[in-house]
N, C-alpha and C positions, 0 to 999 in steps of 0.2 A: 504494500501499500504507499502511495504517495501522501506524504504529510507536508503542507506548504506553511510558511511563515513569511509574514510581511510586517514591515516596520516603517514608520515614518516620525522623524524626530520633533516636528513641531505639529500642533493641532491645526494650523492652516493649509499643511501639505496634503495632497491627495493620494491615498493609498491604490486607488483602482488600477492604476497602471500595474502595479506588482500583482494584485489579486488576479487581474486578468490574465497575465503571463503564467501565474501558478496554476490556474484553470486550465489554460491551453497545454501545460506541461502534464496534465493529467493528475493533478492533485485532488483527492477525494474529500479531503478535510483541509480546512485553511484556518489558521490562526493569526492573529495580528495584535500589534502594538500602535496605538495612535498617539502621537505627542511624547513619545519615550525616547530618550538618547540611548544609542546604542552602548554608550560609555556607562550607562548605570547598570549597577548589578541586578537589580528587580525590574524584569521585563515580565509581566503577568501572561502574555501572549504566548511568549516563548517558553515559559514554564509549563504552560498548558500543552503546548505542542510537544515538548520533549517528554512530558508524562504520558502522551498518547501514543508516542513512538514504541514499536513492538518489533521483535526480531524480524529482520529481512525487510521493515520499512525503510523507507527513504525520506530524509528531511530534505524539502526543496525550498530553496530562497531565490529571489529574483536576481540579487547581488551580494557579494561576499560582504560588503560593509552593513548590509542591513542585518546581518546575523550578531556582528560585533566588531569593535573597532581596535582591540588589542590582540596580538597575536596569541597571547597566552589564553585569553578568553575563547578565540577561536579553536585553538588546539585542545583545550579542555572540554570544549563541546563535542567536538569531533572524536576525541578520545573515549567520552562517555558513550557516543553513539557506537562506536566500534566495539567496545566491552559489551553492550547490549545486542551486538549482532545487526546493527542497523546501518545505513550509509548516510551520505550528505552529498547533495548536488546544488550547484549554483547555474542558473539559467544563462546569465550574462556572461559569466567568467566561463561557461562552456566546459564544466567538468564535473566529475562523479567519482566519490572516493572508492567506489566498488571496483576501480581500475588502477593499476599501477601509476600510469601517466596521469590520472586524475588526483592521486595521492601526492605525487611530485608537484604538479600545478598547484595544488591547495597550499602547499608549504611555501613556494615561492611567492604566490599572490598574497598570501596572509603576511608574509614578511613585508612585502611592498606596501600593504595596506597599514601597516603600523608605521612603517617609514614615512609615508604620506601625512599620517596623523600627527607624527612628532614634528614633521616640516611646517605643517600650519601652526601648531602650537609656538615653535620657535619664532616664526615670522609674526604671530600676534604678539609675543612678549617683546619682540624687538621694536614693533611699530609702538606699544603702549610706552616703552621706555624713551623713544625718540619724542613722542609727544609730550612726556613729562619733561624731557629736557628743553622743550621749548614753551614750557610754561602751562601746558594743558593738563588739568587734571581730570580724570574719569569720575564718573559717580554724579550723585545728585549735587546741586550747589547747596552752598550753606544757606539757612534759613535767615541769619543775620548778617549784614554787612560789618565791617570794621567800626564804622560809626556808631551803629546801633549797639555793638558789643561794649563799645567805650563808655556810652550813656548808662548801660545797664551795670557795668562796673562801678561807675560813678555812684549810682544811686544805690547799689548794694553796699558800697563802702560808708556812704552817709549813715547808713543803718535806719533810716527814718521809714522805710516802707517795706512790707512783706515780700517774698517771692512772687506771690500771686500778683501783687499790685505792679511790682516791676515788670513782670511778663505782660500785664494788661497795657502797661504805659508804651512798651516798645513793641508790643504786638507780635509776642511769640508765646510757645507753649511751655510749660515748667521742663519738659524733656529737652526742649531746644535750649533753655536757660541753663540746665545741668550739663549739657554737652558742650556748649559754646562759652558760656560765661564763667560757671562756677570754677573750671579748672584755672582761669586767670585770676581769680580772687587771692587774696593772702591766706595763708593757711589757717590762720586763726579765725577767719570769717565763713569757713565752710562748714 
């Protein structure tokens, strides 16, 4: 029996391309994960597919990166299938682990998929570092600008207003006050 597995990483991606190809490949049962990253350990659809696999079954995927993104993860899944007497096939990559050439192709493609993922990670980190060097910081902007923080510090140091009153006057929440203002107050006033 051929068991299909399809996965898309984000909720707005369409999974139909994969499921149509799996049906065309003869999959009698198809399991899927929608909006789940391949890097995540918990993929409910994959777990159900693997639970459904029996001896002599074939787990069929549309493309290698749909099953997992790390070589160790892919090898672990294929090893588990082999120990259970099942096989693994990829439609787009054109291989089936029931053959010697399929096993070799799987090893090479798995290594290349992990290499590509590492390259993407390295490029992303280099881009973030370059942006920081140019003064760009990622993430959400601070709720208070420097002048608002100075006013809040002056009000707090004067000691005439409560924290709630200071927050109301500068237009921020208590959590923003504790995150942006409190660390800059003298240790005795905290």
